[in-house]
C-alpha positions in Angstrom: 13.1 -15.4 -15.2 12.9 -18.2 -12.9 16.8 -18.8 -13.3 17.8 -15.2 -12.4 15.8 -15.9 -9.2 17.7 -19.3 -8.3 20.8 -18.1 -9.2 21.0 -15.0 -6.6 21.9 -16.2 -2.9 18.8 -15.6 -0.8 21.4 -13.7 1.0 21.6 -11.0 -1.5 17.9 -11.0 -2.5 17.1 -10.6 0.9 17.4 -7.2 2.6 16.1 -4.1 4.3 15.0 -2.3 1.4 13.5 -5.0 -0.6 11.3 -6.2 2.6 10.0 -2.5 3.0 9.1 -1.9 -0.6 7.0 -5.7 -0.9 5.7 -3.8 2.8 4.5 -1.2 0.9 3.0 -2.9 -2.0 1.8 -6.1 0.3 -1.8 -4.4 1.2 -2.6 -2.9 -2.7 -1.4 -6.1 -4.2 -2.9 -8.6 -1.5 -6.3 -6.9 -2.6 -5.9 -7.5 -6.3 -5.1 -11.3 -5.4 -7.8 -11.6 -3.0 -10.6 -9.7 -5.9 -9.1 -12.5 -8.2 -10.1 -15.2 -5.9 -13.4 -13.9 -5.6 -14.2 -13.6 -8.8 -13.1 -17.0 -9.6 -14.9 -18.7 -6.7 -18.1 -16.0 -7.8 -17.9 -18.0 -11.4 -17.0 -21.8 -9.9 -20.6 -20.9 -7.8 -22.6 -19.9 -10.8 -21.6 -23.4 -12.8 -22.1 -25.4 -9.9 -25.5 -24.7 -9.1 -26.2 -25.2 -13.2 -25.0 -28.6 -12.7 -27.5 -31.4 -11.7 -24.5 -32.7 -9.1 -24.6 -29.3 -7.3 -24.5 -31.3 -3.8 -21.5 -33.1 -4.8 -20.0 -29.9 -6.8 -20.8 -27.6 -3.8 -19.6 -29.6 -0.8 -16.0 -29.7 -3.3 -15.9 -26.1 -3.6 -16.7 -25.3 0.0 -12.5 -25.2 1.2 -12.4 -22.4 -1.7 -15.2 -20.6 -0.4 -14.0 -20.9 3.4 -10.3 -19.9 2.4 -11.5 -16.9 0.5 -13.8 -15.8 3.3 -10.8 -16.0 5.3 -8.6 -13.9 3.1 -11.1 -11.2 2.5 -11.9 -11.0 6.7 -7.6 -11.1 7.0 -7.8 -8.0 4.6 -10.3 -6.2 6.9 -8.6 -7.4 10.1 -5.2 -6.1 9.0 -6.0 -2.7 8.3 -8.7 -2.1 11.4 -8.7 -2.8 15.1 -10.4 -6.1 14.9 -13.6 -6.0 17.1 -14.4 -9.7 19.2 -12.7 -12.3 20.9 -12.3 -14.4 17.7 -11.3 -11.7 15.2 -8.3 -10.4 17.5 -7.2 -14.0 18.2 -7.4 -14.6 14.2 -5.0 -11.2 14.1 -2.6 -12.6 16.4 -2.2 -15.8 14.1 -1.6 -13.6 11.1 0.6 -11.6 12.7 2.4 -14.4 13.9 3.0 -15.4 10.4 3.4 -12.4 8.5 7.0 -11.9 7.0 8.2 -15.5 7.9 7.8 -18.4 5.0 5.1 -20.1 7.2 1.4 -20.5 5.5 -1.4 -18.9 7.8 -4.5 -20.4 8.0 -6.4 -18.7 4.9 -3.2 -19.9 2.9 -3.5 -23.6 3.9 -7.5 -23.5 3.5 -7.0 -22.1 0.2 -4.1 -24.7 -0.9 -6.5 -27.8 -0.2 -9.7 -25.5 -1.7 -7.4 -25.0 -4.9 -6.9 -28.5 -5.5 -10.6 -29.7 -5.0 -11.8 -27.1 -7.0 -9.9 -28.3 -10.0 -10.9 -32.2 -9.3 -14.5 -30.6 -9.3 -14.2 -28.6 -12.3 -13.3 -32.0 -14.1 -15.1 -34.6 -12.0 -18.0 -33.0 -10.5 -19.6 -31.1 -13.4 -19.7 -33.8 -16.1 -23.5 -33.4 -16.9 -22.4 -29.9 -18.1 -21.2 -29.0 -21.9 -17.8 -29.3 -22.4 -17.1 -25.5 -22.9 -18.6 -25.0 -19.4 -16.3 -27.4 -17.9 -13.2 -26.1 -19.9 -14.4 -22.8 -18.5 -14.6 -24.3 -15.1 -11.0 -25.5 -15.0 -9.6 -22.4 -16.4 -11.2 -20.6 -13.3 -10.0 -23.1 -11.2 -6.5 -23.2 -12.5 -6.3 -19.1 -12.3 -7.5 -19.6 -8.2 -4.3 -21.9 -8.1 -2.2 -19.4 -9.9 -3.5 -16.6 -7.6 -2.9 -19.0 -4.6 0.5 -19.6 -5.4 1.4 -15.9 -6.2 0.1 -14.4 -2.5 2.4 -17.6 -1.1 5.7 -17.2 -3.4 5.6 -13.1 -4.0 5.4 -11.7 -0.7 7.4 -10.1 1.5 8.0 -13.2 3.5 10.7 -14.0 0.5 12.7 -10.8 1.1 12.4 -10.6 5.0 16.5 -10.2 6.1 15.5 -11.7 9.7 14.5 -15.4 7.9 16.9 -17.6 6.0 14.3 -20.2 4.6 15.8 -23.8 4.3 17.0 -24.1 0.9 14.3 -26.4 -0.5 11.9 -23.6 0.0 14.0 -21.8 -2.2 13.7 -24.4 -4.9 10.3 -24.7 -4.5 9.8 -21.1 -5.3 11.4 -21.5 -8.7 9.6 -24.3 -9.6 6.4 -23.8 -8.3 4.8 -22.8 -12.1 5.8 -26.4 -13.0 4.1 -28.1 -9.7 1.1 -25.9 -10.6 0.7 -26.8 -13.9 1.4 -30.9 -12.9 -1.3 -30.0 -10.4 -3.8 -29.2 -12.8 -2.8 -31.9 -15.5 -2.7 -34.6 -12.9 -6.2 -33.8 -11.8 -7.9 -33.3 -15.2 -6.0 -35.7 -17.5 -8.1 -38.8 -17.0 -11.5 -37.0 -16.7 -14.3 -38.1 -19.6 -12.8 -35.4 -22.1 -12.2 -35.3 -26.2 -8.6 -35.2 -27.9 -9.5 -31.6 -28.5 -10.5 -31.0 -25.0 -6.7 -32.5 -23.9 -5.3 -29.8 -25.7 -7.0 -27.3 -24.4 -6.4 -28.5 -20.8 -2.7 -28.5 -21.6 -2.8 -24.8 -22.5 -4.6 -23.9 -19.2 -2.3 -25.8 -17.2 0.5 -23.7 -18.8 -0.9 -20.8 -17.1 0.8 -21.9 -14.1 4.2 -20.7 -14.8 2.9 -17.1 -14.9 3.7 -17.6 -10.9 7.4 -17.9 -11.3 7.1 -14.8 -13.8 5.3 -12.8 -11.3 7.9 -13.4 -8.9 11.1 -12.8 -11.0 9.3 -9.6 -11.9 9.2 -8.7 -8.3 13.0 -9.8 -7.9 13.8 -7.0 -10.8 12.0 -4.5 -9.1 13.7 -4.7 -6.0 16.9 -4.9 -7.3 16.6 -2.1 -9.4 15.3 0.2 -6.9 18.0 0.0 -4.6 20.5 2.4 -6.9 18.0 4.7 -7.7 17.0 5.4 -4.0 20.7 5.6 -2.9 21.2 8.4 -5.8 18.1 10.1 -4.4 19.6 9.5 -1.0 23.0 11.8 -2.1 20.8 14.4 -3.9 18.9 15.3 -1.2 21.6 15.2 1.5 23.7 17.6 -1.0 20.3 19.9 -1.4 19.8 20.2 2.7 23.4 20.9 3.0 23.1 23.4 0.3 20.0 25.3 0.9 21.1 25.4 4.9 24.4 26.9 4.1 23.2 29.4 1.4 19.8 30.7 3.6 21.7 30.9 6.9 25.4 31.6 6.8 25.0 35.3 5.5 22.4 36.2 8.2 24.3 35.0 10.8 27.4 36.4 9.4 25.8 39.7 9.4 24.9 39.0 12.8 28.6 38.4 13.7 29.9 41.4 12.3 27.1 44.0 13.9 27.9 42.2 17.2 31.5 42.7 17.0 30.7 46.0 16.1 28.3 46.7 19.0 30.8 45.3 21.7 32.2 48.7 22.7 28.8 50.0 23.2 26.5 47.3 24.7 29.4 45.5 26.5 28.9 41.7 27.5 25.3 41.6 26.0 27.0 42.3 22.1 29.5 39.7 23.2 27.4 37.0 24.1 25.2 37.6 20.6 28.7 37.8 18.8 29.9 33.9 20.3 26.8 32.6 19.6 26.5 33.9 16.0 30.2 32.3 15.9 29.4 28.7 17.5 26.5 29.0 14.6 28.5 29.5 11.7 31.1 27.0 12.9 28.3 24.2 13.6 26.6 25.0 10.0 30.2 24.5 8.6 30.4 20.9 10.4 27.5 19.9 9.6 28.8 17.6 6.5 31.5 16.6 9.4 28.4 15.4 11.6 26.9 13.6 8.7 29.8 11.7 7.6 30.4 10.8 11.2 27.0 9.6 12.2 26.3 7.3 8.8 25.5 4.2 9.6 28.2 1.1 9.5 26.8 -1.5 7.5 29.2 -4.7 7.1 27.3 -5.0 3.9 27.7 -2.1 2.5 29.8 -1.0 -0.9 33.3 1.3 -0.5 32.0 2.5 -3.7 28.4 3.9 -1.9 30.7 5.1 0.8 33.1 7.1 -1.4 30.5 8.3 -3.2 28.4 9.9 -0.1 31.8 11.3 0.5 31.8 12.9 -2.5 28.7 14.6 -1.9 29.2 15.9 1.3 32.5 17.3 -0.2 30.7 19.0 -2.9 27.8 20.1 -0.6 30.7 21.8 1.8 32.3 23.8 -1.8 35.4 21.2 -0.7 36.8 19.3 -3.6 37.2 15.8 -2.4 37.9 12.8 -4.3 38.4 9.1 -3.4 40.7 6.5 -4.8 39.6 2.9 -4.0 41.9 -0.6 -5.3 41.0 -2.3 -7.9 40.0 -5.9 -7.2 37.0 -7.6 -5.4 35.2 -6.1 -2.4 37.2 -6.5 1.4 35.6 -8.6 3.6 32.7 -7.5 5.5 34.8 -7.0 8.7 37.8 -5.1 6.7 34.8 -3.1 4.6 33.0 -1.9 7.9 36.5 -0.6 9.4 37.7 1.1 6.3 34.0 2.6 6.0 34.5 4.2 9.5 37.8 5.4 8.9 37.4 6.9 5.7 34.1 8.6 6.9 35.9 9.9 10.2 39.0 11.3 8.6 37.4 13.0 5.7 34.9 14.4 8.1 37.8 15.7 10.3 39.3 17.2 7.0 35.9 18.7 5.9 35.5 19.9 9.5 39.3 21.6 9.7 37.8 23.7 6.7 40.5 21.8 3.9 39.6 22.9 0.6 41.3 19.9 -1.0 40.7 16.4 0.3 42.2 13.3 -1.3 40.8 9.9 0.2 42.9 6.6 -1.1 42.7 2.8 0.5 45.5 0.7 -0.6 46.6 -2.6 -0.1 50.4 -3.3 1.5 50.9 -7.2 1.8 48.7 -8.1 4.2 47.8 -4.8 5.3 45.2 -1.9 4.3 46.0 1.8 4.5 43.7 4.5 4.3 45.5 7.6 3.2 43.7 11.1 4.0 45.5 14.2 2.6 44.4 17.5 3.0 45.4 21.3 3.0 43.1 21.8 6.1 44.4 23.3 10.0 47.5 21.5 10.8 46.3 18.8 13.7 47.1 20.8 17.5 49.2 18.2 19.7 47.3 16.8 22.4 43.9 18.0 21.0 43.8 14.7 18.9 42.4 11.6 19.6 41.0 12.8 23.2 39.3 9.9 25.1 36.2 10.3 23.8 36.5 11.1 20.5 35.7 9.2 17.3 39.5 9.3 16.4 40.0 7.4 20.0 37.7 5.2 19.1 39.2 4.3 15.6 42.3 3.8 16.9 41.2 1.3 19.5 39.6 -0.4 16.4 42.4 -0.2 14.5 44.9 -1.4 17.6 42.8 -4.5 17.9 43.4 -5.4 14.2 47.1 -5.0 14.8 47.2 -1.6 13.5 47.8 2.2 14.1 46.1 5.8 13.6 49.0 8.4 12.7 49.3 11.5 11.6 51.8 13.9 9.7 51.7 18.1 9.4 53.3 19.7 6.6 54.0 23.2 5.8 50.8 23.4 3.4 49.2 20.2 4.1 48.5 17.2 6.4 48.3 13.8 5.8 46.3 11.0 8.3 47.3 7.6 7.7 44.9 4.4 9.4 46.3 1.0 9.1 45.6 -2.3 9.6 45.9 -6.1 9.0 43.5 -7.3 6.9 41.2 -10.3 7.3 43.0 -13.1 5.3 
C-alpha cells in the first residue's frame, strides 16, 4: 500500500476534490483519534499509579497528557467560538497550520509525549508484573500510531495549494518503519525475558498500520472522483430535462393564446407573446449556456469534457457525438484551449437548433484542429464573431497560437473549424 502512495506524484494526489473530501471527514476522524489518545493516556495513568516509581513514571507521562489535553481543547476551539484571549490566540495558531504540512502545538507536544511514554513503559515501571509492562508498551505504541495517523492522514497532504518537499512525501511512506523503530529502540534493552522480546516485536509492528491507513485514504479519494463526475452529469441532464418538460408546454400555450388575442387586446397581448417567445428561446438555450459557463481547467481530461457535451446534447434532445484522437493527453495549454473550443462551438450548434452535431479533434502535423459539423441554422453573415461574443474571444486565443476560426455554410449543414499550432 505504501508503494502505491509513493508511486503517485503529489501533483496527481493533491487536488481540490480530495482536499474537500478530507475536510469533510476531518472533524469526525480527528475526534476518533482524540478518543483513542485519551483512552491510551487513561490506561497509562492507571498503570503508573500502581507502580512504586509513580513519580518518575508520572513525569514521563506528563507530555503525552498535556498534548492530549491540547488536542481535545483544539477540537472544542475549532468547532465553536472560543472565549478568552488565550483560546483565541490558540485558534489563530491552529488556523495557520491547518491544511499545511507543519506541526501545530498539540502535534509537537504529542510527538514528544509519545516517545517519552514508550520509554516510561519500558524503564519506569519495572517493579510491575511483566504482563502489565507489556500492556503499557502496547498502549504507548497505540498512542504513537494515533499521533502518526493524525499527522500523516489529514487534509494537509491533499491540499492543492501546498507542494511539500519530496522528503516529506518519502517520510509519509516510511512513517510505519519509523514508528516501529522508535518503539524497538526505546524498549529493546530494558530488562525483559526472551519471550517478552518476541512480544515487543509484535507490538512494534502495529506501527505499520499508519501507512496502511494513509493508503486507504488515498484509494478513497481516487475512487470517489469518477463517481462524483458521473453524478454531476446525471444531475445536469435531469435539471435540464425536468425544466424543459415542465415549462415548455405551458409557455408554448401562452405564446399561442397571446398570438390569437393580439387582434382583440392589441399591444398587451403582443407583449405577452414576445415574453413567452423569449422564455421559450431561453429555455432552449440552457444547454448552450451551461456549455459556455463550464469551468476551464487545464488539468481536466478532454474525455470528461466530451462526456459532458454528450450529456448536454442528450438533455437538449440532440444527437451529439465527440471523437478524440488516440494517444496521450494534450499539453495543459492545448487541453484548455481545446476544451474551450469544443464547448463554445458545440454550444453554438445546440443554440442553432441543430438535431445532429458531430465534434472531432484531430492532429494534423504540428497543428490541432477541432471540427464541429451540424445541421442547424446557417451562420448569418456579420453576426458571427461580433465584439464581446464567445466566438470573438475564442478567435483571439486561436490567433495568438497561430490559428484561426472559420465556418462554411452548406445546403444541408455547416462546418466550423478551429485550428492552432500545438505546444511542442
